[in-house]
N, C-alpha and C positions, 0 to 999 in steps of 0.2 A: 573491372575498373582499371586493370593494370596497363592497358594499352591506350588510355585516354588522358593521362595526366602529365604528359610531357610538357616541359616549359613551366612558366609561372601560372599556376592555377588561378591566382587571384586577379589576373589581368585579362582573363578570357572566360567567357561563359560556355565555350564549346564542351568542356568536360561535363558540366552540369546538364547541358542539353542532352548529351548522349546518355548520361545516367538517368535522367528523368524519362527519356524516351524508352529506355529499357524497362523501367518500372511501370510506366503507363501503358507500354505495349501498343503505342499508337503511331509510331513512326517519328522521324526527326522533326517534322514541321507542325506539331500540334500546338506550339506557341509561335508567335510571329518571329521570323528569323531576325528581324531588326533588333531584337533585344540582345543578340549575341554578337561576339566577335569584336566588340568595341575595344579601343586601346586603353581607356581608363576604366578602372574597376567600378567606381561609384555608380555611374549612371546605368550601366548595363545590369549590375547585380541588384541595384535597388529596384529597377523596373521588373527584373525577373521575380523578385520576392513579391512585389505588388501583384504581378500577374498570378502568382501561385496563391496569394491570399484570395483573390477574386474567384479562383477555381474552387476554393473551399474543400479541397481534398478529393474532388470528383475525378480528376485526371491523374493525380500523382501522389504517391505516398510522402513526398517531400513538402506538401503544402502545409502552411501554418495558418492559424486563425488570425483575424484582424487584430484581436487584442494583443497578441504577442508582437505583431509588427508595430503597432502603435506605441507599445510600451518601451521600445528601446532600439528599434532598427533604423532610426533616422541617421542621416549623415553617411559617411563611408563605412559601411558595416564590415568591410574586410580590412581596412587599414587599422581600425580600432576594433579588436575582436570581442568587445564586451558583450555584444548582443548574442553572438554565436556562443560565447562562453556561457552566458546565462542559460541559453537554450539547452546546451549539452549537459550542464550541471543539474538542471531540473530533471532531465530524462536519464542521466547517468551519474547519480550522486557519488558513486565510488571514485569518480575522477577527481574529487576534491583533494585526494592525497597524491595525485599523480603529478610528476614533474612536467608532464606534457601540458598541463593547464597554463603554465607560465608562458609557453611558447606562443600561444594563440594571441597574446597581447602585443607581440612584437610587430613592427612594421612589415609591410609586404615582403621585402627582401630577406627578412630574418626567419621566415617560416619555411621549413624544409618541405620538399615535395612529398617525402615519405609521411611526415606528420599530417600534411594537408590531405593526402589520400586517406589517412586514417580517420580524420574528421568527417570527410564526405562519405566514406563508407558507413560511419556511425549514423550520420544523418539519413542515409538511404533507408535505414530500418525504422526511422521515427515516423510512425503513421498516426494521423489524426483519426481517432475512432469514436464511434458513438458507444458509450458504455452505460449499461443499465445497472444501477447499484441498489440492491435491497438492503434495508437497514442503514441507509445513508444518512439518517438523522441521529444515529446512535453514536456511541463513544468512539469506536474504531472506524466505523463507516464514514462518519463526517470528516475525519482527517483524510481518509482515502479520497473522498470526493474533492476536497480542497486541493490535494496533490494532483488529481486528474485534471482539474480545471487549470491549475498552474502550468501543467504540461501541455495544454492546448486541446485536450479532448472535450467532446460534447458529452454531457452527463444528464441522465434522468435518474432521480432518486425516487424509489418506491418504498414507503415506510408507513406502518399503521400507527406510529407514535406510541406504541405500548411502553417502550423504554426510551424512545428517542425524543428529540426536541426540534421543532421546526426552526428555531433560531440557530441551531447548529449547522444548518444546511447552507452551503455556499450559495449566495444569491445568483451566481451565474449558472447554477444547475436548475433544470426543470424539476419541480417537485410534484409528486402524486401521493396523496394520502390514501393508501389502500392496503388491503390485507392479501397475502399470497394465497389464502384460502378462497378468495373471490376470483375464480377463474375467468369470469366474464370481464371484469375490470382489468385483470392482469393481461388477458389476451388483447384487449383494446389498447392498452398502454404499449405493449410490445409491438403491435401492428403499426401504431402511429409513430413510434420512435425508431423502429427497425435497427436495434442494436447489433453491433458486430461482436461486442464482448459484454460479459456480465460479471459482477463481483457480488457474491452472496454472503452478506453478513447477518441478515435477519435470522434470529433464532432465540428460543428460550435457552438460557445459558447458565442458570444457577445450579451448580453441581449438587448442593445439599437438597434443594427443592426437588431435583430430579429423582432422588432416592425416596422422598416422601410421596411424590406424585409422578410416578414413572410414565404413565400413559400420556400425560401432558407433553412429554418429551419424545417418547417413542412414536407417538401419533403425529401431531402437528409439525414437529421439526422435519420429519421424514416426508409427509405428504405435501407440505408447502414447498419444499425443495423439489419434489417430483413435479409439481405443477409448473414451477419455474423452468426446469430443465425441458419438460415435454413441450410446453407452449413456446419456449425460447427457440427450440429446434424448428418448430412449425413456422416460426417467423424469421428464420434465417440466421439464428445465433450460431457463431462459429467458435467462440472462446469463452471459457467459464473458469472463474477463480473462486475456489471454495475457501472460506474462512473456517478451517477445521480446528482441531484441538489436540493438545498433548494428553488429554484425558483418554486417548486411544491406548496409552501405555500405562497400565496399572502394574505396580510392582515390577519395574523394568529390571532386566537381567544385567544390563551394563549402563553405567553412568559415566559421561554424558550420553543421552539417548539419541541414537542415530536413526536414520530411516530404515535400517535393517532390523530394528527391534520388532519382535512379533507383536501383532495386535492383541491387546487384552484389555478392552474397555472396562474400567472399574466402576462405572455408574451409568444410568440410563442416558444421561447427556452425552457421554462419550460414545455410547452404543448408537445413538441417533446419528452422530457424525460419521460413524463407521458405515451405517446403512447408506448415507448419501454418497460416500466415496465409492461404494460398490455400484450404485446407480450410475455414477459418472463413468466408471470403468466400462460398463456395458453400453452406455450412450456413446462412448468413443468407438468401441468395437463395431457397433451396429449402425450408428448414425454419423460417425465421423466428427463428433463434438470434441474439440481439443480442451483439455482442462488441466488446471494446476490445483493441488491440495496443499494448503499451507497450514502446518500444525504448530501451534505456539502455546506458551505457558501463560505467564502473568503480564498482560498488557498494562502499561503504566505511563505516567507522565501526561503532559498536556502541551498544546501549542498555544500561541497567543490568542487564536480565535476559538479553538475547540477544547473543551474540557471534559472531565469525568463527572457526570451528574446522574448517578443511578438512584432509584428510589424503590426499595431501600438499597443502601450501599452495602456491598459485601467485600470490596477489595481493601487490602491492608493499608496502602499508602493514603488514600483519601480518608479512611477511618481514623488513622493517626492524626492527619491534618485537621480533622474535625475537633480533636482534643485541643490542638493549638488555637483553633478558632472559638474555643469555649462552647462548642455545640454538643460535646459529650464530656463527661467527667474524667474518664480514663480509657486506656486501651487494654484489652485482654490479650494475653499471650497464652496460647493453648499448648502448654507443656514446655519444660526447659530441661528435660532429661533424655533428649535424643542423642544419638551418637554423632554429634557435630561439635565443632570447637567451642561454641558457647551454649550448647544444649538445646537451641531452638531450631526449628525447621529452616532449611535452606531452599530458596526458590530462585528461578531464573526470570528476572524482570526485563522486559523489552519495551522500549519507548514506542508510543503509537505512531510517531512519524517514521520510525525505522520499519515498523510493520507496513505502513502505507507504501513506502518505497519498495519493499519486497513484493507487494501486490502489483505495482506498476511494472517492475522488472519481469515478473512472471507473465503478465499480460503480453508484453512485447516478445518474450522468449517463446511464446506459443506460435509465433510466426514460423519458427524453425523446429518446433517440438510438438509431438502429438500429446504427450502427457508429462506432467512434472509432479514430483512429490518432495516437499522440503520440510524439515523441522527448523523452526526459527527461535533464536534466543541469543543472548549475549555470550553464552558459553561459560560464564562464570556466575555462580549463584551468590545471593546475599541472604543472610539469616534474618529472621524476624527481629531479633535484637539489634542487628545492624541497621535495619530500616528505621526502627524506633529512635536509635541514637542519631541517625542522619537527619530525621525530621527535627529532633531537638536542636541539632547544630544549625540547620537551615533557618528554622523559625525563631530560635531563641526562647522557646517555650519549654518548661521542664517535662511535659508529657508524662503524667502519672501512669504507671503500668501495673497490672495485676497478673500474676502467673496463675493460671487455672489448669484444670485437668486437660489432658490431651483430647483432641477430637478423634473419633473413630475413623480409621482409614487414612489418616494423614501420614504419608511416607516422610522419612527424615530428609531426603535430598531429591530434588527434581531439577535437572539441568539438561538443556538441549545441546546436541552437537549440530551446529549449523555450518560445518565445514563444507558440506556439499553445495549449498546455495552460494556460499562465498566463492568457491572455486568455479562453479559453472556460470553464475550470473554476475559475479563481481560485487555481490551485495556486501556492504560493510556498515554495521550500526554506527551512527554518529553519536549516540548517547550510550557509551559503554561503561559508565560508572554510576553508582547509585546516587551520588550527590547531584549530578546534572539531571537525572530523572526526577528526583524529589524536588529540586529547585524549580523545574518547569511546572510541576504540579502545584507547588505552593504559590507561585506567581499567579496562576489562573484562579485558584480557590480564594486567594487573598482579595483579588479583584471581583470575584463572583461568590461571595460567602453563601448565598442561597442558590447556587447553580445558575441555570439560565433564567431564573426568575429575578436575578439581581439587576 
């Protein structure tokens, strides 16, 4: 890029033509030359984007979908940078805290060549992809689907609705009700959609149940993932994002827990995710499948559209909120004699939207990386007692609580060290305090007291 941005980038399309020609590898004239070299920015650039929209990503990694164009790219897209700003912030959420964001709003003459180059280099790596999402009707998967759609990707959701809800699926996504054990349907779906990337959320995921019924987890969790990986590769899949777990690290040696912590799954659920990570390791070595394994602790919070509706519910925040909604009489606190400031267990809660943004960043990062492994978390834990007190504050409900005996196997503190993904991908949680996480959950549950049946 360094030899092509001389002069005012915003008044000439030649830089973008060169950039796109390099990406498309089709020579300089794959789009009509009349689109370029005009004196005024508006007509040339607007025509350029329209042409890219029509191409639907077939010729260039810079192409955007029609929905993004129609939602805000009218008028002079360069003189008022709000459209480009919105596009960048959807795909690079960490830029929200950057002083560079303010520069993009300035008129043409106020944008430096250096910053303009940075914007266009960033855009060069934004690819519209077809992404196959298993478990996309579930709690975390549905939020990831919504974020993928917002970023302009094409999405197919594959979910058996065991724990998911069809009403949670973004209407812009294609939905297939199917089980990963059904190799015939899975193969047909992959063949029809031809995904470039996959996000795998579908899984049995109750830690306690996995101890009672281990074969339900050691069997289907593993074989269903194997079906997806094997058939995906057969149908041209190149990138795979695994929703893994911090249950890989039982009784960690160091807190916060980093990626260098030795694997020691403490239950069959964690063991099943370990199996899948090993399959992906060998799929990369033998078949060239690029993958990212994202390991996280307590997903929490809700978005305006997507909420937490497990049946039965097992997560602390929605259980406490059920007391505020008068759907249960009290909340049980399992032990208050741990070696923590208030005696209750400390856990690392991470908002589902922050989890989704990490998945999108990892998907893009696989353009330049063969494999990625990240632990996700806020980096600061909150105790059970703090969560209960926060729900009391947010809801105004007294929340009766009863302290009962400890549960077997509950460690005192579990906190993730997410410094690696922050440094390498620029990921930064937007919900970094327990009040904002609880408030987002309360707003959704208050409007949907019976979940998606409300």
